[in-house]
C-alpha positions in Angstrom: -103.0 70.2 143.3 -101.1 70.1 140.0 -98.8 72.2 137.8 -99.3 72.1 133.8 -96.2 70.7 132.4 -97.3 70.8 128.6 -100.4 70.9 126.7 -101.4 70.7 123.1 -104.8 70.2 121.1 -104.8 66.5 122.0 -103.4 66.0 125.6 -102.2 67.5 128.7 -99.6 66.5 130.8 -99.4 67.4 134.6 -97.2 66.9 137.5 -99.8 65.8 140.2 -99.0 66.7 143.7 -98.8 64.1 146.4 -102.0 62.9 148.4 -103.9 64.0 145.8 -107.0 61.7 144.6 -107.3 61.1 140.8 -111.1 60.7 141.6 -113.0 62.5 144.1 -112.8 61.4 147.7 -115.3 62.1 150.3 -115.3 66.1 151.1 -112.7 66.4 148.5 -112.9 68.2 144.8 -111.8 66.1 142.1 -108.5 66.8 140.2 -110.2 66.3 136.8 -112.8 69.0 137.7 -110.1 71.6 138.8 -107.9 70.6 135.7 -111.1 71.2 133.7 -111.6 74.7 135.1 -108.2 75.5 134.3 -108.3 74.4 130.6 -111.7 75.3 129.7 -110.6 77.7 126.9 -108.8 74.9 125.2 -111.2 72.1 125.5 -113.7 71.1 122.8 -117.5 71.7 123.4 -117.7 68.4 125.5 -115.6 70.3 128.1 -114.1 67.3 129.5 -110.7 65.5 130.1 -110.2 61.9 129.8 -108.0 59.8 131.9 -105.8 57.5 130.0 -103.8 55.9 133.2 -103.6 56.6 136.9 -101.2 57.4 139.7 -102.2 56.3 143.5 -103.2 58.9 146.0 -99.5 59.0 147.5 -97.8 58.8 144.2 -96.9 62.3 142.4 -95.6 63.3 139.1 -96.4 62.9 135.5 -100.1 62.1 134.6 -101.3 62.1 131.0 -104.9 63.4 130.1 -106.5 63.4 126.9 -108.7 66.5 125.6 -111.1 64.4 123.2 -112.2 61.0 122.9 -110.3 60.3 119.8 -106.9 60.8 121.7 -108.3 59.2 124.8 -108.8 56.2 122.7 -105.3 56.2 120.9 -103.5 57.1 124.2 -105.0 54.3 125.9 -104.1 51.9 123.6 -100.4 52.9 123.6 -100.7 52.2 127.4 -102.5 48.7 127.0 -99.9 47.7 124.2 -97.0 49.0 126.3 -95.9 51.6 123.6 -95.3 54.0 126.7 -92.1 53.9 128.6 -92.6 54.9 132.1 -90.1 55.6 134.8 -90.5 56.2 138.7 -88.3 57.4 141.6 -88.8 55.9 145.0 -87.0 56.2 148.2 -87.1 52.8 150.3 -86.6 52.5 154.1 -83.3 50.4 153.9 -81.0 48.5 151.6 -82.7 45.9 149.4 -81.9 42.5 148.9 -80.4 43.2 145.5 -79.2 46.6 144.2 -80.6 46.4 140.8 -82.6 43.9 138.6 -85.9 42.4 137.8 -88.8 41.9 140.0 -91.4 39.5 138.4 -94.3 37.7 139.5 -98.0 37.3 139.8 -99.9 39.7 142.2 -103.1 39.0 144.1 -104.7 40.8 146.6 -103.8 40.5 150.3 -105.0 41.9 153.7 -106.8 45.1 153.9 -105.8 47.4 150.7 -102.7 45.6 150.0 -101.4 43.3 147.1 -98.8 40.8 147.4 -96.2 39.2 144.8 -96.3 35.5 144.1 -93.7 33.1 142.7 -96.1 32.3 139.8 -95.7 33.9 136.3 -99.1 33.4 134.8 -99.9 36.9 134.2 -96.9 38.7 136.0 -96.1 42.3 136.9 -92.5 43.1 135.8 -90.3 45.9 137.0 -86.9 46.6 136.6 -85.0 48.7 138.8 -81.5 50.6 139.6 -80.8 51.9 143.1 -78.3 54.1 145.1 -77.3 54.8 148.6 -79.9 57.3 150.3 -79.6 59.1 153.5 -79.5 57.5 157.1 -79.3 53.8 155.4 -82.3 54.7 153.2 -82.1 53.7 149.3 -83.0 55.7 146.2 -84.7 53.6 143.5 -85.4 54.4 139.6 -87.9 51.7 138.6 -89.1 51.0 135.1 -92.5 49.2 135.3 -93.3 46.9 132.1 -96.9 46.3 133.2 -99.2 48.3 134.7 -100.5 46.5 137.8 -102.3 48.0 140.9 -99.6 49.0 143.3 -96.9 47.1 141.3 -93.6 49.3 142.4 -94.8 49.6 146.0 -95.3 45.7 145.8 -92.1 45.0 144.2 -90.1 47.1 146.4 -91.7 45.6 149.6 -90.6 42.1 148.0 -87.0 43.1 147.7 -86.9 44.2 151.4 -87.0 48.1 151.0 -90.7 49.1 151.0 -91.3 53.0 150.6 -90.8 55.4 152.9 -94.1 57.0 154.2 -96.1 54.0 152.4 -99.0 53.5 155.1 -100.1 50.3 153.6 -96.8 48.4 153.1 -94.5 50.5 155.4 -97.1 51.6 158.4 -94.5 52.1 160.8 -92.6 54.8 158.8 -93.6 58.4 159.3 -92.9 61.0 156.6 -94.3 63.9 155.1 -95.8 61.6 152.2 -95.3 58.3 150.6 -92.1 58.6 148.5 -93.0 57.7 145.0 -92.8 59.8 142.2 -93.7 59.3 138.2 -90.6 60.9 136.9 -90.4 60.2 133.2 -92.6 59.2 130.1 -91.9 58.8 126.6 -94.4 57.7 123.7 -94.9 58.2 120.2 -98.2 60.0 119.2 -99.5 61.6 115.8 -96.2 60.8 114.2 -94.5 62.9 117.0 -91.8 61.7 119.5 -92.7 62.9 123.4 -90.4 62.8 126.0 -91.5 64.4 129.7 -89.3 64.4 132.7 -90.6 66.0 136.0 -87.9 66.1 138.6 -89.5 66.6 142.0 -87.1 69.0 143.3 -88.4 71.3 140.5 -91.4 71.7 142.6 -91.6 72.9 146.3 -94.4 70.8 147.5 -93.1 67.3 146.4 -91.7 66.3 149.7 -88.3 67.3 151.7 -86.6 63.9 151.4 -86.1 64.6 147.6 -83.8 67.5 148.7 -81.4 65.5 150.3 -77.8 65.6 148.9 -77.5 61.8 148.2 -81.0 61.7 146.6 -80.5 64.7 144.4 -77.2 62.9 143.4 -79.2 59.8 142.5 -81.8 61.8 140.3 -79.1 63.8 138.5 -77.4 60.5 137.6 -80.5 59.2 136.2 -81.6 62.5 134.5 -81.9 60.6 131.3 -83.7 57.5 132.1 -84.3 56.8 128.3 -81.0 56.6 127.4 -79.7 54.1 130.2 -79.0 50.9 129.7 -81.8 48.6 130.7 -81.0 44.7 130.4 -83.5 43.0 128.0 -86.0 41.1 129.6 -86.2 37.3 128.6 
């Protein structure tokens, strides 16, 4: 369900496994409940963890949770003020319309549980990305979202013609052992300290077989320090 990457008195960072809901699904236990059990000795009297951001059920990778109310408030503000740098890995089904750049546009609900990207820019989702060749015509992406919209990266990659392998909403014809989107890296400043976390999906055995292919591993190694890459300035 999860692996603990880091913890201190204020927060914990985990690697959330794919196909695990942050909140309780019917017939399933809650990630928060299970993590609270493991961390009970280090929590305050409230014995409670606080979500400060979220990942979709199919998405694996870095998830940050606060251990007390003050930390929850302060960390949530960092996310809302866009002071947290986030980077995601994804595998797309085919070569995209462009190999790198910016996807920008408003988003609105579409059919069923999906969203779609619009050409308008009233309150746009902004996602930068680089890409490299993957296996069998697929594409490996490194994405840097500058906003936090629901399904933002999934919709962005779908809009450039390379929706995510195994994504049952945007790529229903793509059969795979999971939806290949992974929260790869986080960086932020908290309590006058700088924090950087990286979670290579190949470090853990349960993240999916496609991460282990030669071309995907090559891309992940190339992007091993996403914070130091030269990302074009967004106007």
